[in-house]
C-alpha positions in Angstrom: 93.0 79.5 137.2 89.9 81.6 135.7 89.7 84.8 134.1 87.1 86.6 131.9 89.3 87.2 129.1 92.5 85.6 128.1 94.9 87.6 126.2 97.5 85.8 124.3 100.6 88.2 123.6 102.2 91.1 125.5 103.1 93.3 122.7 101.4 96.7 122.4 98.1 95.2 121.1 97.7 92.6 124.0 98.8 95.2 126.7 96.5 98.1 125.3 93.6 95.5 125.3 94.2 94.3 128.8 94.4 98.2 129.9 91.2 99.2 128.3 89.2 95.9 129.8 90.6 96.7 133.2 89.2 100.0 133.2 85.9 98.7 132.4 86.1 96.2 135.1 86.7 93.2 133.1 89.0 90.7 134.1 91.8 89.9 131.8 95.0 87.6 132.0 97.9 88.3 129.2 99.9 85.1 128.7 103.2 85.8 126.8 105.9 83.0 125.6 108.8 85.3 125.8 110.3 87.3 128.6 109.4 90.6 129.2 113.2 91.8 128.7 112.8 89.8 125.0 109.5 91.8 124.1 111.0 95.2 125.0 114.2 94.3 123.0 112.0 94.4 119.7 113.0 97.4 117.6 109.8 98.3 115.7 108.3 101.5 114.0 106.6 104.3 116.0 104.4 106.7 114.0 101.2 107.1 115.9 98.0 108.2 114.0 96.3 111.1 116.3 93.4 108.7 117.2 96.0 106.1 118.3 97.8 108.8 120.3 94.5 110.0 122.0 93.4 106.3 122.9 97.0 105.8 124.5 96.3 109.1 126.5 92.7 108.0 127.3 93.9 104.8 129.0 96.3 106.6 131.0 99.6 105.6 129.1 100.3 109.0 127.5 102.2 110.9 130.2 105.8 110.1 128.6 104.7 110.2 125.2 103.4 113.7 125.5 106.6 114.7 127.0 109.0 112.6 124.7 107.1 112.0 121.5 107.4 114.5 118.5 104.4 115.7 117.0 104.6 116.1 113.1 102.4 118.3 111.2 103.4 116.9 108.0 106.0 114.5 106.1 108.2 114.9 103.1 108.5 112.9 99.7 111.4 113.3 97.5 110.7 111.7 94.0 113.8 111.7 91.9 115.1 114.8 93.7 111.8 116.5 93.3 110.6 117.7 96.8 107.0 117.7 98.2 105.6 118.3 101.5 102.5 117.0 102.7 101.2 119.4 105.3 98.9 117.4 107.4 97.8 120.2 109.6 96.8 122.4 106.9 95.3 119.9 104.9 92.9 118.1 107.1 93.8 119.5 110.8 95.2 116.2 112.0 99.1 115.2 113.0 100.9 112.2 113.9 103.2 111.5 116.9 106.5 109.8 116.3 107.0 107.7 119.5 108.9 104.2 119.6 106.9 101.1 119.8 109.3 99.7 122.3 108.3 103.0 124.5 104.7 102.4 124.1 105.3 98.9 125.3 107.4 100.0 128.2 104.7 102.4 129.3 101.8 99.9 129.1 104.0 97.5 131.0 104.7 99.6 133.7 101.2 100.8 134.0 100.0 97.0 134.2 102.6 96.3 136.7 101.4 99.3 138.8 98.0 98.3 138.8 98.8 94.7 139.8 96.8 93.3 136.5 98.4 89.8 135.9 100.6 88.9 133.2 102.4 85.7 132.7 105.7 85.8 130.7 107.7 82.8 129.8 104.6 80.6 129.0 105.8 77.6 127.1 103.8 75.3 124.8 100.7 77.6 124.8 97.5 76.1 123.3 93.9 77.7 122.9 91.5 75.1 123.2 87.7 74.7 122.9 87.1 78.3 121.5 84.3 77.0 119.3 82.2 76.1 122.4 81.1 78.2 125.4 84.0 77.2 127.8 87.3 78.1 126.0 90.7 77.7 127.8 94.5 78.1 127.7 96.8 75.6 128.5 100.5 76.4 129.0 103.7 75.0 130.8 105.9 77.5 133.1 108.7 76.4 135.2 108.2 72.8 134.2 104.4 72.9 135.4 101.4 72.7 133.3 98.7 75.2 134.0 95.3 75.9 132.7 93.1 79.1 132.4 89.4 78.8 132.0 87.8 81.9 130.4 85.0 83.3 128.6 86.9 84.6 125.3 90.4 84.3 124.1 92.0 87.4 122.3 94.8 86.5 119.8 97.2 89.1 120.1 100.5 87.1 119.5 101.6 88.0 116.1 101.9 86.8 112.9 103.9 83.7 114.0 101.6 82.9 117.0 99.7 80.0 118.0 96.1 81.7 117.7 95.5 82.1 113.9 97.7 78.6 113.7 94.8 77.0 115.9 92.1 77.9 113.7 90.6 74.6 111.9 91.2 74.2 108.2 88.5 75.9 106.0 87.5 78.1 108.6 89.7 81.0 107.5 90.9 82.7 104.4 94.4 84.3 103.8 95.4 86.6 101.1 99.1 87.6 100.7 101.3 89.4 98.5 105.3 89.1 99.2 107.4 92.0 97.7 110.5 91.3 95.9 112.6 93.5 98.5 113.1 94.2 102.0 114.2 97.2 104.3 117.3 97.5 105.6 117.1 99.6 108.8 119.7 101.2 111.0 119.5 103.1 114.5 122.0 105.6 115.3 122.3 107.9 118.2 122.6 111.0 116.1 119.8 113.8 115.5 117.4 113.3 112.8 118.5 114.7 109.2 115.0 116.8 109.3 112.2 117.7 111.5 109.9 115.5 109.7 110.0 111.9 108.0 111.5 112.0 104.4 110.4 109.3 102.1 112.4 108.9 99.0 112.0 107.4 95.7 115.3 106.9 93.7 116.2 104.9 90.8 118.6 102.9 92.9 115.7 102.2 95.4 113.6 103.6 98.1 114.9 105.2 101.3 113.5 106.7 104.6 114.8 109.3 106.8 112.7 108.4 110.3 113.5 109.3 113.9 112.8 108.1 117.3 113.9 111.1 119.4 115.5 114.4 119.1 118.9 112.4 119.4 117.9 109.1 117.9 117.5 108.5 114.1 116.2 105.5 112.0 117.1 105.3 108.4 116.1 102.6 105.8 117.3 101.6 102.4 115.4 99.3 100.0 117.4 96.0 99.5 117.2 93.0 97.4 115.8 89.7 99.0 119.0 88.2 98.8 120.8 90.9 100.7 122.4 89.9 104.2 123.1 92.1 107.1 126.5 91.1 107.5 127.4 92.4 104.1 126.4 95.9 104.9 129.0 97.8 106.9 127.9 101.0 108.6 130.1 102.8 105.9 128.4 101.1 103.1 125.1 102.0 104.5 125.7 105.7 104.8 127.6 105.9 101.4 124.2 104.4 99.9 121.8 106.5 101.7 123.6 109.6 100.7 123.3 108.6 96.9 119.6 108.2 97.3 119.2 111.4 99.3 118.8 114.9 97.5 122.0 116.7 97.7 121.2 119.1 100.4 119.7 116.5 102.7 122.8 114.3 102.1 125.1 117.2 103.0 123.2 117.6 106.5 123.3 113.7 107.4 125.0 113.0 110.5 126.3 109.6 110.8 127.7 107.1 113.4 128.0 103.8 114.5 124.9 101.7 114.5 123.4 100.7 117.6 121.1 98.1 115.8 120.8 97.1 112.0 118.4 94.7 110.4 116.6 93.6 107.4 112.7 93.5 107.4 111.0 91.5 104.6 107.9 93.3 103.2 104.6 91.7 102.8 100.8 92.2 102.7 98.8 89.7 104.4 95.2 89.5 105.5 93.3 86.7 107.3 89.3 86.5 106.9 87.5 86.4 109.0 89.0 87.2 112.4 86.6 85.7 114.8 86.2 82.0 115.5 83.6 81.4 118.1 85.0 82.8 121.3 88.6 83.4 119.8 89.4 86.8 118.2 92.3 87.8 116.5 93.7 91.3 116.6 96.9 93.1 115.4 99.7 91.0 113.2 97.8 87.9 114.2 95.0 89.2 111.8 97.0 91.2 109.1 100.5 92.5 108.2 101.1 95.5 106.0 104.4 97.1 104.4 105.8 99.7 106.8 105.7 102.3 104.0 102.4 104.0 105.3 103.3 103.4 109.0 99.8 101.4 109.5 100.8 98.2 111.3 100.9 99.7 115.0 97.9 101.7 114.5 95.6 98.8 112.9 96.4 96.9 115.9 95.5 99.8 118.5 92.2 100.1 116.2 91.6 96.3 116.5 91.8 96.3 120.3 89.6 99.3 120.7 87.1 97.7 118.5 87.3 94.3 120.7 87.4 96.2 124.1 83.9 97.9 122.9 82.4 94.7 122.0 83.5 93.0 125.1 82.1 95.9 127.2 78.9 95.5 125.5 78.9 91.7 126.0 79.5 92.1 129.8 77.9 95.5 130.6 74.9 95.6 128.4 74.5 91.7 127.8 74.7 92.5 124.0 76.4 90.4 121.7 76.1 92.7 118.9 79.7 94.2 119.2 81.2 90.7 119.0 79.0 89.7 116.0 80.3 92.8 114.3 83.8 92.4 115.5 85.3 90.7 112.4 83.5 92.6 109.8 84.5 95.9 111.5 88.2 94.9 111.8 88.6 93.3 108.3 86.9 96.5 106.7 89.4 98.7 108.2 92.2 96.2 107.3 91.7 96.3 103.7 91.5 100.4 103.8 94.9 100.2 105.3 96.3 97.5 103.0 95.2 99.5 100.1 97.1 102.7 101.3 100.2 101.0 102.1 100.2 99.0 98.8 99.9 102.4 97.2 102.6 103.9 99.1 105.0 101.1 98.3 103.9 101.0 94.8 104.6 104.8 94.2 108.0 105.0 96.2 109.7 101.7 95.6 111.7 100.5 92.4 110.1 97.3 91.3 112.6 94.7 89.7 110.0 94.1 86.7 109.0 97.7 86.3 109.7 98.5 82.8 109.9 102.3 81.4 106.0 102.4 80.9 105.8 101.5 84.9 108.4 104.1 85.5 106.5 107.0 83.7 103.1 105.8 85.7 105.1 106.2 89.0 106.1 109.6 87.8 102.7 110.7 86.6 101.2 109.5 90.0 103.8 111.7 91.8 103.1 114.8 89.5 99.3 114.3 90.0 99.8 114.3 93.9 102.1 117.2 93.9 99.7 119.1 91.7 96.4 118.4 93.2 95.4 119.4 96.8 92.7 116.8 97.1 95.1 114.0 96.3 97.2 115.4 99.2 94.3 115.5 101.4 93.6 111.8 100.7 97.1 111.1 101.4 97.1 113.1 104.6 93.6 111.6 105.7 94.9 108.1 105.2 98.5 108.6 106.7 97.0 110.3 110.0 94.0 108.0 110.4 91.0 107.9 108.2 88.8 108.8 111.0 88.9 109.6 114.7 89.8 106.5 116.8 89.0 108.1 120.2 85.3 106.7 120.2 86.6 103.4 119.8 87.7 102.0 123.2 87.0 104.9 125.0 86.6 104.2 128.7 83.3 103.2 129.8 81.6 105.0 132.6 80.2 101.8 133.9 81.5 100.5 137.1 83.4 97.6 137.8 80.6 95.6 139.4 78.5 95.9 136.3 80.8 94.3 134.4 81.5 91.2 136.4 
C-alpha cells in the first residue's frame, strides 16, 4: 500500500485534514484504531469559532451545521450572582456556532464515504516508522493480517494517548503540563437550554456552565473535586447542586430530566514542543490539551490541520518546503495564545482549593475590571471567537489534482 500522506486518527482533526488534502488533489489514507461507531460515540464540546465554521463550510462539511447549528452573538458570565453579557457581535463583529463535535465528525465521515476516500478503521498495533528519513511508513494489523502503508508524510491526529507523540525519540520533544485540582462533571439531557446563550458561572461552591447542543438538548457542567466518582452523583443531586450555583432567576427557569450521558473530565493544560519531527507532524490533542473553559480544544485542532494542509499543498504543488519548515513554529505560537486564554478563563471562574481571601479578592477585581472595561470585553470576545480569521488557512487551492501528484 502507498499514499502521499498517512493520517493517524479519524477524529475531527484527521477527517478535516483528509478533506482539505482531498480537495487539493493530495492522496491521503486515514488509519484509526477504533471502530467508526466508537468514534461517533464520543461526547465532546461543540463551540466553533467563526473561522472554524467558515473552514468547515469551505470544505463542503457545513450544510447540516448551517441548518442545525446555533449561532451565538455573545455569552454570559455570572460572578457570585452578578451578571455580565459579553456581546461578541457588538464588540468585534464576530460570532460563534454551537454544533456538537460528534455531529462535525459524522458530517466529515459521511463526506469522506461519499467521495470514496480511504479510511481504515479497527487498525490494531499501529506503528509509525522511519519518519526521520525520506521514506516513512505505517505498520498495523487488521483482521489478523499485518499491513504496511508507505507514505511521504505522517500526520499524527491521534489524540493525547495516541501512538504518534509516543513514538518521538526521547530528548526530541519537550512537554509542559499543568494539572488542575478539579474536574468537570457533565450531564447531557434532552431538555431545552436554560438560556439562549452559554452561561459561565463563578460561585463560592464551584464553577458551573450552562451549555447546549441544540434547541432541545442541553449540556451542563459542575466543578467537582478530583476524588469524585460519577456513581456518587445521582441526577437529583446534580440538579440540586446546579441550582445552588445559578442565579435565582436562572435556577427557576431550569428544565431538568433524566441524563442520557454523565461523565467527569479532568482538567489539564498540556503543550508539546516542537510538533514536527522529520516527516511526522502532530496536530490537535496529540500536540496540546487545554481546559475546556475557553472552548479552544476543537478550534485549535482545526487551526493545526489548516496550517498543515497549506504546508503540504506548498510542498506538492509549489515544490516549496517553506510551509513545512514553519509548521511547528506557527502551531506552537497559536497553542500558547490559546493556552493563555484558557488558563485565564479557568483562573477567573473556578474555585481553587488553595485560594485564600487575597486570591478571592483578586478574582473579584478581575471580574470588576472586565465588567467595567469595553477594551477588556473586546479582548475576551476576540480570544473566544478566534484571534484572527482562519478562513485563509486551509482554503481550497485552485491548483488541479494533477499538479499535486
